[in-house]
C-alpha positions in Angstrom: 15.4 21.0 -50.3 16.2 23.7 -48.2 16.7 22.7 -45.1 13.8 24.4 -42.4 14.4 26.2 -39.8 13.6 26.0 -36.1 10.5 26.5 -34.5 11.5 29.5 -33.2 9.8 32.1 -34.9 6.6 30.2 -33.6 5.0 33.1 -30.9 2.3 30.5 -30.1 4.0 29.0 -26.4 2.0 27.7 -23.5 5.1 28.3 -21.2 4.6 31.5 -21.5 1.9 33.7 -21.1 2.8 37.0 -22.0 3.0 35.8 -25.2 -0.8 34.5 -25.9 -1.8 38.3 -27.0 1.7 37.8 -30.3 0.1 34.0 -31.3 0.2 35.1 -35.2 2.1 34.0 -37.8 4.4 36.2 -40.0 5.0 36.4 -43.0 7.9 34.4 -42.8 6.5 31.6 -40.9 3.9 31.7 -43.8 6.6 31.4 -46.4 8.1 28.7 -44.2 4.7 26.8 -44.5 4.1 27.5 -48.0 4.2 24.1 -48.7 1.3 23.4 -46.3 -2.2 23.1 -47.2 -3.2 26.3 -47.4 -6.7 25.8 -45.7 -4.5 23.8 -42.7 -2.4 27.3 -41.8 -5.9 29.0 -42.4 -8.0 26.9 -40.1 -5.4 26.0 -36.9 -4.4 30.0 -37.0 -8.5 30.8 -36.3 -8.8 27.4 -34.3 -5.1 29.0 -32.1 -7.6 32.8 -31.6 -10.6 30.8 -30.3 -8.5 29.4 -27.8 -7.1 32.2 -27.2 -10.2 34.0 -27.0 -11.5 31.2 -24.5 -8.9 31.8 -21.9 -9.6 35.2 -22.0 -13.1 34.3 -20.7 -11.7 33.1 -17.6 -13.3 29.2 -18.6 -12.2 25.9 -17.4 -8.3 24.5 -17.9 -10.1 21.4 -18.1 -13.2 22.6 -20.5 -10.1 24.1 -23.1 -7.9 20.7 -22.6 -11.1 18.6 -23.7 -11.8 21.1 -26.5 -7.9 20.1 -28.0 -8.2 17.2 -27.8 -11.0 16.5 -29.8 -9.9 19.1 -31.8 -7.1 16.7 -32.4 -8.5 13.6 -32.8 -10.1 15.4 -35.7 -6.9 16.5 -38.1 -4.7 14.0 -36.2 -5.9 10.3 -36.1 -3.4 8.8 -33.6 -4.6 11.0 -30.6 -7.7 10.1 -31.1 -7.5 6.9 -28.8 -9.8 4.8 -30.7 -8.6 2.2 -32.6 -12.0 2.7 -34.4 -10.7 5.3 -35.9 -7.4 4.6 -36.5 -8.3 1.8 -38.3 -11.1 3.1 -40.4 -9.5 3.5 -43.8 -8.7 7.1 -45.0 -11.1 9.1 -47.4 -10.1 9.1 -50.9 -6.9 10.8 -51.8 -6.9 14.0 -53.7 -6.0 14.4 -57.4 -2.7 15.5 -56.4 -0.7 13.3 -53.0 1.7 15.3 -51.5 5.2 13.9 -50.4 6.2 12.6 -47.3 8.2 15.0 -46.6 5.5 17.6 -46.6 3.5 15.8 -44.8 5.5 15.1 -42.1 6.5 18.9 -42.4 2.8 19.0 -41.5 2.1 17.0 -39.1 5.0 18.6 -36.8 3.4 22.4 -37.9 0.2 20.7 -36.0 2.0 19.0 -32.9 4.0 21.9 -31.9 1.5 24.8 -31.8 -0.7 22.1 -30.2 1.6 21.9 -27.5 1.8 25.8 -27.4 -1.6 26.3 -26.5 -2.3 23.4 -23.4 -4.1 25.0 -20.6 -0.2 25.7 -18.3 -3.3 24.3 -15.2 -1.8 20.7 -13.7 -4.2 18.1 -14.4 -5.9 20.2 -17.2 -5.4 17.9 -19.7 -5.7 13.9 -19.5 -2.4 12.2 -19.2 -3.2 9.2 -21.7 -3.7 12.4 -24.5 -0.6 14.0 -23.4 0.7 10.5 -24.6 -0.2 10.0 -27.5 1.0 13.7 -27.9 4.2 12.7 -26.9 4.5 9.8 -28.9 3.4 11.5 -32.3 5.8 14.7 -31.8 8.9 12.5 -31.0 7.8 10.4 -34.4 8.0 13.8 -36.6 10.6 15.4 -35.1 9.3 17.8 -33.0 11.9 20.5 -31.2 13.4 19.6 -28.4 12.0 22.6 -26.0 8.6 21.3 -27.0 9.8 17.2 -26.0 10.6 18.6 -22.6 7.9 20.1 -22.1 5.4 17.1 -22.8 8.1 15.1 -20.5 7.0 17.0 -17.8 3.6 17.3 -18.1 3.1 13.6 -18.7 5.8 13.2 -15.2 3.0 15.4 -12.9 0.1 12.3 -14.3 2.4 9.6 -14.3 0.1 7.8 -11.9 -3.0 8.4 -14.5 -1.1 6.8 -17.5 -1.9 3.0 -18.9 -0.1 1.3 -19.9 -1.0 1.0 -23.6 -0.2 4.7 -23.9 2.9 3.8 -22.1 4.9 1.5 -25.1 5.7 4.5 -27.2 8.3 2.9 -29.5 11.8 3.8 -30.2 12.6 6.2 -33.3 16.0 7.0 -33.3 17.5 5.3 -35.2 20.3 4.8 -32.8 18.4 2.5 -30.2 18.5 -1.0 -30.1 15.6 -1.2 -28.2 11.6 -1.7 -29.6 10.6 0.9 -26.8 12.0 4.0 -25.9 12.9 2.9 -21.8 15.5 5.9 -21.5 11.9 7.3 -21.4 9.8 6.2 -19.2 13.0 6.0 -17.2 13.4 9.9 -17.1 9.6 10.0 -16.7 9.6 8.0 -13.5 13.0 9.7 -12.3 10.6 13.3 -12.3 7.8 11.3 -10.8 9.3 9.7 -8.0 11.2 13.7 -7.8 7.9 15.2 -6.9 7.2 12.3 -4.6 10.4 12.9 -2.4 9.3 16.5 -2.5 5.9 15.9 -0.9 4.0 16.9 -4.1 2.4 13.3 -5.1 1.2 10.9 -2.3 2.3 7.5 -1.1 -0.9 6.1 -3.0 0.6 7.6 -6.2 3.6 5.9 -6.0 2.0 2.3 -5.5 0.2 2.8 -9.0 3.2 4.4 -10.2 5.7 0.6 -8.9 2.5 -1.2 -10.7 2.6 0.3 -13.6 6.1 0.0 -13.8 6.4 -4.1 -13.6 3.8 -3.9 -16.3 6.1 -1.9 -18.4 9.1 -4.3 -17.4 7.0 -7.3 -18.6 6.4 -6.3 -21.5 10.2 -4.5 -22.7 11.8 -8.0 -20.9 10.7 -9.6 -24.0 13.0 -7.0 -26.6 16.0 -8.8 -26.8 18.0 -5.6 -28.0 17.2 -4.3 -24.4 20.6 -4.7 -21.9 20.4 -5.4 -19.2 22.2 -1.6 -17.5 18.8 0.3 -18.8 16.6 -2.8 -18.2 18.2 -1.5 -14.4 18.2 1.3 -14.4 14.4 1.4 -15.1 14.4 -1.3 -11.9 16.2 1.3 -9.6 14.7 4.6 -11.1 11.9 2.8 -7.9 13.1 3.6 -4.1 12.3 0.2 -2.7 9.9 1.2 -0.3 7.1 1.7 -3.5 6.5 -1.8 -4.3 4.3 -3.4 -1.7 4.6 -6.9 -3.9 8.0 -7.8 -5.2 5.7 -10.3 -7.8 5.8 -7.8 -10.7 9.1 -7.4 -10.5 10.5 -11.1 -10.3 7.9 -11.7 -13.3 9.8 -9.6 -15.3 13.1 -10.0 -14.7 12.0 -13.6 -14.8 10.6 -12.6 -18.4 14.3 -11.2 -18.7 16.1 -13.8 -18.3 14.6 -15.8 -20.3 14.5 -14.1 -23.2 17.8 -13.3 -22.4 20.1 -16.5 -22.0 23.1 -14.9 -22.5 22.9 -13.1 -19.4 26.3 -14.5 -17.2 26.1 -15.9 -13.8 27.3 -12.8 -12.6 24.9 -10.4 -13.9 22.4 -12.6 -13.0 23.2 -12.4 -9.5 23.3 -9.1 -9.7 19.9 -9.2 -11.2 18.4 -11.4 -8.6 19.0 -9.1 -5.4 17.1 -6.5 -6.5 14.2 -8.6 -5.3 13.1 -8.6 -1.9 11.9 -12.3 -0.9 9.8 -11.1 1.5 7.6 -9.0 0.1 7.5 -12.4 -3.1 3.4 -13.6 -2.4 3.6 -18.2 -1.5 2.6 -18.9 -5.3 5.6 -16.5 -6.5 7.7 -18.5 -4.1 6.8 -21.9 -4.9 7.4 -20.0 -8.4 11.6 -19.1 -7.7 11.9 -22.1 -5.9 11.8 -24.2 -8.7 13.4 -22.2 -11.3 16.2 -22.9 -13.1 17.3 -19.1 -14.5 17.9 -18.1 -11.2 21.5 -18.7 -9.5 21.2 -20.5 -6.8 21.3 -18.2 -4.1 18.5 -16.9 -4.9 16.7 -19.5 -4.6 18.5 -20.2 -0.9 16.8 -16.4 -0.5 14.2 -17.7 -1.5 13.3 -20.7 0.6 15.2 -19.5 3.4 12.7 -16.4 3.9 9.8 -19.2 3.3 11.4 -20.9 6.0 11.1 -17.9 9.0 7.7 -17.2 8.0 6.5 -20.7 8.2 8.0 -21.2 11.9 6.9 -17.9 12.8 3.6 -18.9 11.8 3.9 -22.6 13.8 5.1 -20.4 16.8 2.1 -18.3 16.5 0.0 -21.1 16.5 1.7 -23.0 19.0 1.7 -20.0 21.7 -2.1 -19.5 21.0 -3.1 -22.9 21.2 -1.4 -22.8 24.9 -3.4 -20.0 25.6 -5.9 -18.3 23.8 -4.5 -14.8 24.4 -1.1 -12.8 23.7 0.6 -11.4 26.1 -1.0 -7.9 25.3 -4.9 -10.2 25.5 -6.0 -9.8 22.2 -6.8 -13.0 19.7 -4.4 -13.1 16.3 -6.4 -16.8 15.6 -10.2 -18.3 15.8 -10.5 -21.6 14.9 -13.0 -22.4 11.7 -15.7 -24.9 11.5 -13.4 -27.0 9.7 -11.0 -27.4 12.8 -8.2 -24.5 10.6 -7.3 -21.1 12.1 -8.2 -18.3 10.2 -6.3 -14.9 10.9 -8.3 -12.2 12.4 -9.2 -9.0 10.8 -8.1 -5.7 13.0 -11.5 -4.9 14.1 -12.2 -8.2 15.1 -9.4 -8.1 17.7 -10.0 -4.5 18.6 -12.9 -5.7 19.5 -11.2 -8.8 21.0 -9.3 -6.6 22.9 -12.5 -4.0 24.4 -14.1 -7.1 25.6 -11.0 -8.5 27.6 -10.4 -5.2 28.9 -14.1 -4.7 30.5 -13.9 -7.7 31.7 -10.6 -7.0 33.8 -12.0 -3.6 35.2 -15.0 -5.6 36.6 -12.8 -8.5 38.0 -11.1 -5.9 39.3 -14.3 -3.8 40.9 -15.5 -7.3 42.4 -12.7 -7.9 44.3 -12.4 -4.8 45.8 -16.4 -5.3 46.8 -15.5 -8.4 48.1 -13.3 -7.0 50.3 -14.9 -4.1 51.4 -17.6 -7.2 52.6 -15.1 -9.2 54.3 -14.1 -6.0 56.5 -17.2 -5.8 57.4 -18.0 -9.1 58.7 -14.7 -9.1 61.0 -16.4 -5.7 62.4 -19.5 -7.3 63.0 -18.1 -10.3 64.5 -16.0 -8.4 67.0 -19.0 -6.4 67.7 -20.6 -9.7 68.4 -18.0 -11.3 70.5 -18.1 -8.5 73.0 -14.4 -8.0 72.5 -13.7 -11.2 74.8 -10.0 -12.1 73.8 -8.3 -15.2 74.2 -6.1 -17.7 73.3 -7.8 -18.8 70.6 -10.1 -17.0 68.1 -13.0 -18.9 68.4 -14.8 -17.7 65.3 -11.6 -19.1 63.5 -12.5 -22.2 65.1 -16.1 -21.5 64.5 -17.2 -22.9 67.5 -20.6 -20.1 68.9 -20.3 -18.4 72.1 -23.1 -20.4 74.1 -20.2 -23.5 73.2 -17.2 -21.0 74.0 -19.0 -20.8 77.9 -19.3 -24.6 78.6 -15.6 -25.5 78.1 -14.8 -25.3 81.6 -11.1 -23.3 82.2 -9.4 -26.5 83.4 -10.2 -27.7 80.2 -8.3 -24.8 78.7 -5.4 -25.3 80.7 -4.9 -28.7 79.7 -5.0 -27.4 76.3 -2.4 -25.1 76.2 -0.8 -28.4 77.7 -0.9 -30.0 75.2 -3.1 -33.2 77.8 -7.2 -34.3 76.9 -6.5 -32.6 73.6 -9.4 -34.1 71.1 -9.9 -32.9 67.7 -13.1 -30.5 67.3 -15.7 -32.8 66.0 -20.0 -32.9 66.0 -19.3 -35.7 68.8 -17.2 -34.2 70.8 -19.0 -31.5 70.8 -22.2 -33.1 71.4 -20.6 -34.9 74.8 -19.5 -31.3 76.5 -22.6 -29.9 75.7 -23.9 -32.9 77.8 -21.3 -32.4 80.8 -21.3 -29.3 80.8 -25.9 -29.3 81.4 -25.3 -32.4 84.1 -25.5 -31.2 87.7 -22.6 -31.9 89.9 -23.9 -33.6 92.0 -24.8 -36.7 89.3 -21.0 -36.4 88.2 -19.3 -38.3 90.8 -22.5 -41.2 90.3 -21.9 -41.0 85.8 -18.5 -41.6 86.6 
């Protein structure tokens, strides 16, 4: 059979808007596709002209993408994404059945035409439809330029992809794997490049990380998947993309189970990719009892869990001694069953605000109490008339009338340390009686 020329003569291209006005088929193109159904070519040519007219009227790109997706699902059930449409038995074939080569060439023409008329705007076509289109394009052997364009569009929307559509088979005769792992690795690296440029958000990167871990768990079952390919896809994502390492641990454990011939040193290098600090308690417990992991990896997991446990015990002990930490916030709260639960961030903020308000109230009360003490001292000084003695009578708790009843001689005896008695209520009453007794009765009483 005569070798078919490259698809460059087809002037349908979505990347070059200047060529949209020239979207028509020349005589050479019609000769190239002479083995196709004439109705298919005429219908496709009419559809391209219709899409070109819709674009010139300024219709929204997402609507144009929906029209293209609906039209493609009509001609190729593989692009519909509907299982019932794929499993539905095809209509009875015409009397003259076409050859397999003609069918493949027709699909190739159809797929390349669809890629050429896709809107150039981002997010105008669903990512799952682009993945189905990419799978069909690789199956029919489309031009590498069209494949590269599709890969770039899928990489831009990779956070919207599903695991089912991402599992594209490998159509290469030289590949030993069932899935095209190299394609997914390229898509992830391109998406990470967009994230490093600030185009994508961190939430999108977390979604892609979960998607990749799920894909790794499925691809690990393939016996033909080599260790470098598996590691390359793991390292395509940065370490900060994974908030938890449970999915990655599951994928690595599945790979070690499906590939028992992996050497001990290779197991060590593979397990170094797991950050044991991001493992959940359930995954850490499974890893500690996993015989497929090397001893060093198990020790690392146990050491990490021991560190977490000791830190938790330290926090619990500090909370038992003092209910608040040095900053004044509560970490745990005793439950009804006697156990401790970790407080939420909102509860901690409320408690910190309440403690701050109480501290301000205590400081205000202390200042008011000091002011009241100063006023009381000033009043006492004014009431005492400014008299000063060796003793401060107000500190002894004596009233001014009692001060006057004490003789100067007794004060001198007190200064010399003689005849000093403790100031009891009985002594004070006796002195009061002495002070009121007339002088002429003193000798008779003695």
